[in-house]
C-alpha positions as a Python dict, from the first residue, in 0.01 Angstrom:
ca = {
    (1, 'X'): (0, 0, 0),
    (2, 'X'): (161, 50, 323),
    (3, 'X'): (-28, -243, 444),
    (4, 'X'): (25, -486, 157),
    (5, 'X'): (370, -350, 203),
    (6, 'X'): (409, -499, 606),
    (7, 'X'): (235, -789, 434),
    (8, 'X'): (488, -895, 241),
    (9, 'X'): (795, -853, 486),
    (10, 'X'): (939, -1050, 721),
    (11, 'X'): (862, -934, 1137),
    (12, 'X'): (1092, -720, 1190),
    (13, 'X'): (1097, -459, 870),
    (14, 'X'): (739, -211, 916),
    (15, 'X'): (719, -5, 639),
    (16, 'X'): (504, 327, 867),
    (17, 'X'): (435, 545, 496),
    (18, 'X'): (482, 495, 187),
    (19, 'X'): (391, 749, -163),
    (20, 'X'): (453, 719, -463),
    (21, 'X'): (761, 880, -679),
    (22, 'X'): (809, 970, -1047),
    (23, 'X'): (1012, 675, -1284),
    (24, 'X'): (1385, 730, -1184),
    (25, 'X'): (1365, 825, -832),
    (26, 'X'): (1633, 636, -673),
    (27, 'X'): (1579, 741, -244),
    (28, 'X'): (1957, 624, -188),
    (29, 'X'): (2063, 958, -422),
    (30, 'X'): (1774, 1199, -429),
    (31, 'X'): (1749, 1245, -32),
    (32, 'X'): (1839, 1550, 130),
    (33, 'X'): (2005, 1321, 421),
    (34, 'X'): (1984, 1090, 655),
    (35, 'X'): (2044, 1023, 1039),
    (36, 'X'): (2186, 712, 1241),
    (37, 'X'): (2160, 657, 1557),
    (38, 'X'): (2408, 366, 1739),
    (39, 'X'): (2367, 249, 1993),
    (40, 'X'): (2673, 193, 2281),
    (41, 'X'): (2646, 20, 2679),
    (42, 'X'): (3026, 99, 2788),
    (43, 'X'): (2891, -237, 3055),
    (44, 'X'): (2913, -585, 3023),
    (45, 'X'): (2573, -644, 3135),
    (46, 'X'): (2250, -471, 2929),
    (47, 'X'): (1885, -570, 2950),
    (48, 'X'): (1830, -922, 2753),
    (49, 'X'): (1590, -794, 2526),
    (50, 'X'): (1786, -560, 2423),
    (51, 'X'): (2148, -718, 2382),
    (52, 'X'): (2134, -807, 1986),
    (53, 'X'): (2035, -360, 1932),
    (54, 'X'): (2321, -248, 2159),
    (55, 'X'): (2740, -267, 2111),
    (56, 'X'): (2806, -370, 2520),
    (57, 'X'): (3190, -218, 2507),
    (58, 'X'): (3386, -426, 2826),
    (59, 'X'): (3383, -74, 3061),
    (60, 'X'): (3279, 219, 3130),
    (61, 'X'): (3347, 539, 2875),
    (62, 'X'): (3421, 886, 2889),
    (63, 'X'): (3151, 1021, 2738),
    (64, 'X'): (3282, 1404, 2793),
    (65, 'X'): (3607, 1291, 2609),
    (66, 'X'): (3372, 1156, 2324),
    (67, 'X'): (3207, 1426, 2302),
    (68, 'X'): (3477, 1698, 2268),
    (69, 'X'): (3593, 1425, 1919),
    (70, 'X'): (3295, 1438, 1783),
    (71, 'X'): (3320, 1790, 1786),
    (72, 'X'): (3596, 1803, 1616),
    (73, 'X'): (3369, 1564, 1315),
    (74, 'X'): (3117, 1833, 1288),
    (75, 'X'): (3092, 2039, 945),
    (76, 'X'): (3224, 1922, 589),
    (77, 'X'): (3558, 1729, 596),
    (78, 'X'): (3756, 1467, 412),
    (79, 'X'): (3604, 1124, 590),
    (80, 'X'): (3854, 885, 412),
    (81, 'X'): (3918, 722, 683),
    (82, 'X'): (3668, 690, 785),
    (83, 'X'): (3498, 547, 472),
    (84, 'X'): (3548, 135, 378),
    (85, 'X'): (3552, 225, 31),
    (86, 'X'): (3833, 49, -89),
    (87, 'X'): (3822, -87, -399),
    (88, 'X'): (3460, 117, -485),
    (89, 'X'): (3456, 360, -713),
    (90, 'X'): (3304, 727, -538),
    (91, 'X'): (3347, 1089, -674),
    (92, 'X'): (3406, 1236, -333),
    (93, 'X'): (3539, 1149, 25),
    (94, 'X'): (3391, 1456, 148),
    (95, 'X'): (3105, 1499, 353),
    (96, 'X'): (2943, 1728, 531),
    (97, 'X'): (2825, 1594, 903),
    (98, 'X'): (2554, 1839, 1049),
    (99, 'X'): (2590, 1711, 1372),
    (100, 'X'): (2744, 1384, 1566),
    (101, 'X'): (2601, 1426, 1918),
    (102, 'X'): (2638, 1158, 2218),
    (103, 'X'): (2321, 1114, 2406),
    (104, 'X'): (2253, 917, 2722),
    (105, 'X'): (1971, 772, 2867),
    (106, 'X'): (1963, 416, 3088),
    (107, 'X'): (2285, 378, 3151),
    (108, 'X'): (2309, 392, 2749),
    (109, 'X'): (2482, 555, 2507),
    (110, 'X'): (2314, 688, 2196),
    (111, 'X'): (2511, 798, 1937),
    (112, 'X'): (2322, 1045, 1645),
    (113, 'X'): (2467, 1115, 1374),
    (114, 'X'): (2267, 1376, 1088),
    (115, 'X'): (2415, 1477, 764),
    (116, 'X'): (2379, 1522, 384),
    (117, 'X'): (2523, 1227, 299),
    (118, 'X'): (2787, 897, 417),
    (119, 'X'): (3029, 713, 320),
    (120, 'X'): (2993, 273, 339),
    (121, 'X'): (3051, 235, 673),
    (122, 'X'): (3107, 552, 797),
    (123, 'X'): (2899, 569, 1122),
    (124, 'X'): (3007, 342, 1195),
    (125, 'X'): (3398, 398, 1216),
    (126, 'X'): (3306, 725, 1373),
    (127, 'X'): (3173, 532, 1642),
    (128, 'X'): (3430, 295, 1644),
    (129, 'X'): (3621, 597, 1732),
    (130, 'X'): (3449, 775, 1908),
    (131, 'X'): (3425, 475, 2152),
    (132, 'X'): (3830, 460, 2117),
    (133, 'X'): (3845, 794, 2248),
    (134, 'X'): (3633, 696, 2564),
    (135, 'X'): (3830, 436, 2577),
    (136, 'X'): (4162, 687, 2670),
    (137, 'X'): (4319, 489, 2388),
    (138, 'X'): (4295, 835, 2182),
    (139, 'X'): (4303, 1215, 2264),
    (140, 'X'): (3978, 1391, 2138),
    (141, 'X'): (4148, 1623, 1915),
    (142, 'X'): (4348, 1295, 1699),
    (143, 'X'): (4037, 1344, 1506),
    (144, 'X'): (4227, 1614, 1306),
    (145, 'X'): (4523, 1436, 1303),
    (146, 'X'): (4263, 1134, 1189),
    (147, 'X'): (4088, 1267, 882),
    (148, 'X'): (4388, 1517, 766),
    (149, 'X'): (4553, 1162, 716),
    (150, 'X'): (4307, 1080, 425),
    (151, 'X'): (4384, 719, 566),
    (152, 'X'): (4093, 434, 693),
    (153, 'X'): (4439, 275, 891),
    (154, 'X'): (4467, 583, 1048),
    (155, 'X'): (4151, 574, 1256),
    (156, 'X'): (3995, 291, 1497),
    (157, 'X'): (3873, -20, 1418),
    (158, 'X'): (3418, 21, 1332),
    (159, 'X'): (3166, -46, 1509),
    (160, 'X'): (3001, -378, 1488),
    (161, 'X'): (2712, -405, 1267),
    (162, 'X'): (2448, -451, 1564),
    (163, 'X'): (2383, -94, 1750),
    (164, 'X'): (2290, 104, 1452),
    (165, 'X'): (2017, 201, 1264),
    (166, 'X'): (1875, 383, 1029),
    (167, 'X'): (1654, 701, 1195),
    (168, 'X'): (1561, 882, 900),
    (169, 'X'): (1577, 1039, 562),
    (170, 'X'): (1522, 1394, 517),
    (171, 'X'): (1364, 1494, 131),
    (172, 'X'): (1368, 1865, 174),
    (173, 'X'): (1657, 2051, 228),
    (174, 'X'): (1680, 2210, 608),
    (175, 'X'): (1423, 1953, 733),
    (176, 'X'): (1707, 1768, 903),
    (177, 'X'): (1737, 2105, 1137),
    (178, 'X'): (1378, 2020, 1373),
    (179, 'X'): (1499, 1705, 1358),
    (180, 'X'): (1557, 1472, 1755),
    (181, 'X'): (1604, 1088, 1759),
    (182, 'X'): (1362, 841, 1919),
    (183, 'X'): (1578, 733, 2193),
    (184, 'X'): (1634, 435, 2197),
    (185, 'X'): (1551, 404, 1847),
    (186, 'X'): (1427, 32, 1848),
    (187, 'X'): (1088, 187, 2020),
    (188, 'X'): (758, 285, 1785),
}
């Protein structure tokens, strides 16, 4: 089945495994969580072969401040300030983020976001806010105020789409606990 799927998909998409599910199964709704990785280069210079997979920021970032801000965002919160769901029907904007960590490797930053579910463009909004903090435009503790505001206009601009990777979908409850992200995510 995997070989047949890969034969029909474009070269930039690869199926690593597949399984048959019962009728009515919806991968978006019937999972136990997801992990995303967002790639950031705190420098204008980046390997040109990797440039399309990374958000380049114009100056170095205060990674410690970004980590402090991320700590405020872990747990169950109303993430309305970090959603782009305007005009879309959403049952609730309350989500649980299990992990929001910044990893460093070869001069790049990797935001690892692990949670039960995420709102539309939520990970990009979180990445944008953390870079905003890392650039010195906000304090880490501003995360609390922004969460309480429940207003998208209170948070920083979202990070651009290049740089975001859906790294893993979890099918069993608690499976996320043993998850270790592939860094960088664009290597196999």
